[in-house]
C-alpha positions as CSV (number, residue, x, y, z in Angstrom):
1,M,98.0,114.6,87.6
2,T,97.3,117.9,85.8
3,L,99.4,120.6,84.4
4,D,98.5,124.0,85.2
5,Q,99.1,127.2,82.8
6,T,102.5,128.0,84.1
7,A,103.8,124.3,83.6
8,T,102.4,124.3,80.0
9,Q,104.0,127.6,79.1
10,Q,107.4,126.3,80.7
11,L,107.2,123.3,78.3
12,I,106.3,125.3,75.3
13,D,109.4,127.9,75.9
14,I,111.6,124.8,76.5
15,V,110.7,123.3,73.2
16,R,111.2,126.8,71.5
17,R,114.6,127.4,72.9
18,A,115.9,124.0,71.8
19,A,114.6,124.6,68.3
20,K,116.2,127.9,68.0
21,A,119.5,126.6,69.3
22,E,119.8,123.2,67.6
23,I,117.1,122.7,64.8
24,L,116.7,125.9,62.8
25,P,120.5,126.6,62.3
26,R,120.8,123.3,60.7
27,F,117.8,123.4,58.6
28,R,118.8,123.0,54.7
29,N,122.3,123.5,56.4
30,L,123.5,119.9,57.3
31,D,126.7,118.2,56.3
32,A,126.6,114.5,55.2
33,D,128.5,113.5,58.3
34,A,125.9,115.1,60.5
35,I,123.2,112.5,59.4
36,E,123.4,108.9,60.6
37,T,121.1,105.8,60.1
38,K,119.5,103.8,63.0
39,S,117.5,100.7,62.4
40,G,117.5,101.2,58.5
41,P,118.3,103.5,55.5
42,D,115.0,105.5,56.0
43,D,115.4,105.6,60.0
44,L,117.7,108.8,60.3
45,V,119.0,110.8,63.2
46,T,120.8,114.1,62.7
47,I,123.0,116.3,65.0
48,A,119.9,118.3,65.3
49,D,117.9,115.5,66.9
50,K,120.6,114.9,69.2
51,G,121.3,118.2,70.2
52,A,117.6,119.3,70.7
53,E,116.8,116.3,72.8
54,K,119.8,117.0,75.1
55,I,118.7,120.4,75.6
56,I,115.0,119.5,76.1
57,T,115.9,116.7,78.5
58,A,118.2,119.0,80.7
59,E,115.7,121.8,80.8
60,V,112.7,119.5,81.5
61,A,114.8,117.7,84.5
62,K,115.6,121.2,86.0
63,A,112.0,122.3,85.9
64,F,110.4,119.1,86.8
65,P,112.9,117.2,88.9
66,N,110.6,114.5,89.7
67,A,109.7,113.8,86.0
68,T,110.7,110.8,84.1
69,I,112.2,111.6,80.8
70,V,111.8,109.4,77.8
71,G,113.3,110.7,74.6
72,E,113.4,108.9,71.1
73,E,117.1,109.1,70.9
74,A,117.8,107.9,74.5
75,V,115.4,104.9,73.6
76,A,117.5,104.4,70.4
77,E,120.4,103.6,72.9
78,D,118.4,102.0,75.7
79,A,115.2,100.3,74.6
80,S,114.2,99.6,78.3
81,L,113.4,103.1,78.8
82,L,110.0,102.5,77.0
83,G,109.0,100.7,79.9
84,N,109.1,103.5,82.2
85,I,106.0,105.3,80.7
86,A,103.3,103.0,82.1
87,G,104.0,103.5,85.9
88,A,105.3,107.0,85.9
89,E,103.5,109.6,87.8
90,M,105.1,112.3,85.4
91,A,106.5,110.8,82.1
92,V,107.9,113.5,79.5
93,I,108.0,112.0,76.3
94,I,110.1,113.7,73.6
95,D,110.5,113.6,69.8
96,P,113.3,116.1,69.3
97,V,112.8,116.4,65.4
98,D,109.8,114.5,64.0
99,G,110.0,113.9,60.3
100,T,113.8,113.5,60.3
101,W,113.7,112.2,57.0
102,N,112.0,115.4,55.6
103,F,114.4,117.6,57.8
104,A,117.5,116.0,56.4
105,R,116.4,116.5,53.0
106,G,115.5,120.2,53.4
107,L,111.8,119.8,53.5
108,N,110.0,121.9,56.1
109,Q,107.4,119.0,57.1
110,F,109.1,118.5,60.3
111,G,108.3,119.5,64.1
112,V,108.9,118.7,67.7
113,I,106.6,116.8,69.7
114,L,106.5,116.7,73.4
115,S,103.8,114.9,75.6
116,V,103.3,114.3,79.4
117,A,101.6,110.8,80.5
118,S,100.6,110.1,84.1
119,Q,100.2,106.3,84.9
120,G,100.1,105.6,81.2
121,E,97.6,108.2,80.2
122,T,98.4,111.1,78.2
123,V,97.4,114.4,80.0
124,F,99.4,117.2,77.9
125,G,100.4,117.2,74.3
126,L,102.4,119.8,72.2
127,L,102.8,119.8,68.4
128,Y,105.4,122.5,67.6
129,D,106.5,123.9,64.0
130,P,110.1,125.3,64.4
131,V,110.0,127.1,61.1
132,V,106.8,129.2,61.6
133,D,107.2,129.2,65.4
134,D,103.6,128.1,66.3
135,W,102.2,125.3,68.2
136,I,99.2,123.4,69.1
137,V,98.7,122.2,72.7
138,A,96.1,120.4,74.7
139,R,95.4,119.3,78.4
140,R,93.2,116.5,79.1
141,G,89.6,117.6,79.4
142,E,90.5,121.4,78.4
143,G,90.2,121.3,74.4
144,A,92.9,121.8,71.7
145,Y,94.4,125.1,70.9
146,Y,96.5,126.7,68.1
147,G,99.0,129.4,69.6
148,R,101.8,132.0,68.6
149,P,104.2,134.0,70.2
150,D,102.2,137.2,69.7
151,G,99.4,135.8,72.1
152,T,97.3,134.4,69.4
153,E,95.0,131.4,70.8
154,R,92.3,129.8,68.9
155,R,90.4,126.6,69.9
156,L,90.6,123.9,67.2
157,Q,87.8,121.3,65.9
158,V,88.3,118.6,63.7
159,S,86.3,118.3,60.4
160,D,82.7,117.6,60.0
161,T,82.9,115.6,56.7
162,T,80.8,112.5,56.8
163,Q,80.8,110.9,53.3
164,M,83.6,108.8,52.5
165,E,84.3,109.8,49.1
166,N,84.7,113.3,50.5
167,M,87.2,112.3,53.0
168,V,90.8,113.3,52.9
169,G,93.1,110.6,54.8
170,S,96.8,110.2,55.8
171,T,98.8,107.2,55.9
172,S,102.3,105.9,55.5
173,I,101.7,102.8,53.3
174,R,105.2,101.8,53.6
175,L,104.7,100.8,57.5
176,F,102.5,97.8,56.4
177,P,103.7,94.5,55.0
178,K,104.1,94.5,51.1
179,P,100.8,92.3,50.3
180,Q,98.7,94.6,52.6
181,Q,100.2,97.7,50.9
182,Y,98.6,96.6,47.7
183,Q,95.2,96.1,49.2
184,L,95.3,99.3,51.0
185,A,96.5,101.2,47.9
186,A,93.3,99.6,46.3
187,L,91.2,101.3,48.4
188,F,92.6,104.9,47.7
189,P,90.3,105.7,45.0
190,E,87.2,105.4,47.4
191,F,88.4,108.8,49.1
192,N,88.8,112.3,47.9
193,R,92.6,112.5,48.7
194,I,95.3,110.1,50.5
195,M,98.2,111.8,51.6
196,S,101.7,111.0,53.3
197,F,103.2,113.7,55.4
198,G,106.2,111.6,56.8
199,C,105.7,113.6,59.9
200,A,103.3,112.7,62.5
201,C,103.6,116.1,64.0
202,H,102.1,117.8,61.0
203,E,99.7,114.9,60.4
204,Y,98.1,115.4,63.8
205,R,98.3,119.3,63.4
206,T,96.3,119.1,60.1
207,M,93.7,116.8,61.5
208,A,93.2,119.3,64.5
209,F,92.8,122.2,61.9
210,G,90.1,120.3,60.2
211,H,91.8,119.7,57.0
212,V,92.4,116.0,57.2
213,D,89.6,113.7,58.2
214,F,91.4,110.5,59.1
215,M,94.9,108.9,59.7
216,L,95.8,105.2,59.7
217,T,99.3,104.0,60.9
218,A,101.0,100.6,61.5
219,K,103.9,102.1,63.9
220,L,102.9,103.3,67.6
221,M,106.0,104.7,69.1
222,P,104.9,107.1,72.0
223,W,106.9,110.2,70.9
224,D,105.0,110.1,67.6
225,H,101.5,109.7,68.9
226,A,100.9,110.4,72.7
227,A,100.6,114.2,72.0
228,G,98.8,113.8,68.7
229,V,96.1,111.5,69.9
230,L,95.3,113.7,72.8
231,I,95.1,116.9,70.8
232,H,92.9,114.9,68.1
233,Q,90.6,113.8,70.9
234,E,90.4,117.3,72.4
235,A,89.6,118.7,69.0
236,G,86.6,116.3,68.7
237,G,88.3,113.5,67.2
238,Y,88.2,109.7,68.0
239,A,91.0,107.2,67.8
240,A,91.6,103.6,68.8
241,L,93.6,100.4,67.7
242,L,91.9,98.8,64.9
243,D,91.3,95.6,67.1
244,G,89.2,98.3,69.3
245,R,91.7,99.0,72.2
246,A,92.1,102.5,73.4
247,Y,95.3,104.0,72.8
248,S,97.9,104.5,75.3
249,P,101.3,105.6,75.2
250,A,102.3,102.4,77.0
251,I,101.1,100.6,73.9
252,H,103.8,100.2,71.3
253,E,102.8,97.7,68.9
254,G,99.6,97.6,66.8
255,R,97.5,99.6,64.2
256,M,95.8,102.5,64.9
257,L,93.1,104.7,63.2
258,A,92.2,108.3,64.1
259,A,89.1,109.7,62.7
260,S,87.0,113.0,63.2
261,S,84.1,111.1,64.9
262,R,83.4,107.8,66.4
263,E,80.8,107.2,63.7
264,N,83.3,107.8,60.7
265,W,85.9,105.6,62.9
266,E,83.6,102.6,62.6
267,K,82.9,103.1,58.8
268,L,86.4,103.2,58.2
269,R,87.4,100.5,60.5
270,D,84.9,98.3,58.4
271,R,87.2,99.2,55.0
272,F,90.3,98.5,56.9
273,D,89.5,95.3,58.8
274,F,92.0,93.3,56.8
275,L,94.6,95.4,58.5
276,A,93.6,94.3,62.0
277,E,96.0,92.0,63.7
């Protein structure tokens, strides 16, 4: 399936409305009892996550009545929903507040991620920044674009850096087992800079803008990566699991590397081969 410009704008507008209603009023304004933990002390959910997902889910269901909707917070309640992505003609995947740890601490590195997958392949991705009210979108085969409410639209391209010592990378080292954390950290001096955003939305946005050259992750939840991988690819990048498999939102386990070119991916994969499962 494909989405036309009208459907694309509907999804952008739905996300913007949810952010204005549920997220921005609570930014740096959260009571302690509005923050809960899920799988562990760093896996947080707030009243904003739940409220935004509720609005997005309801409005997507109204606009696209045949869509299968898979939200991060809904999956937290019923993990079987993840299995609906692979076979759905239109699966709308929602991360209502990506970077909740940052959001809960008043840091502005958070966003809303929405993607559409068809038969296990991502066909649309949206990375929205509620604070600035701007977004990056991509439809498969049509490029990646930066947009703003004033009508600004600019096509994006990943970086052209080729030398490893000049590369800026991003990874959340805490997602790897402790022994591999030490091995991975020992490679950091080989690069210009290694960053940790704590937010896949801004991680992928920064790669699409050409400011970060690669990203390495050990967590493959579809609400974190489906939109970002498509946008990264449409901006000229290359992404795959470290074992060589192509990424799909139906794959939920493994380690993935995204780089600004296939050539750079191969070079980086050789340096990170000890992480391959």
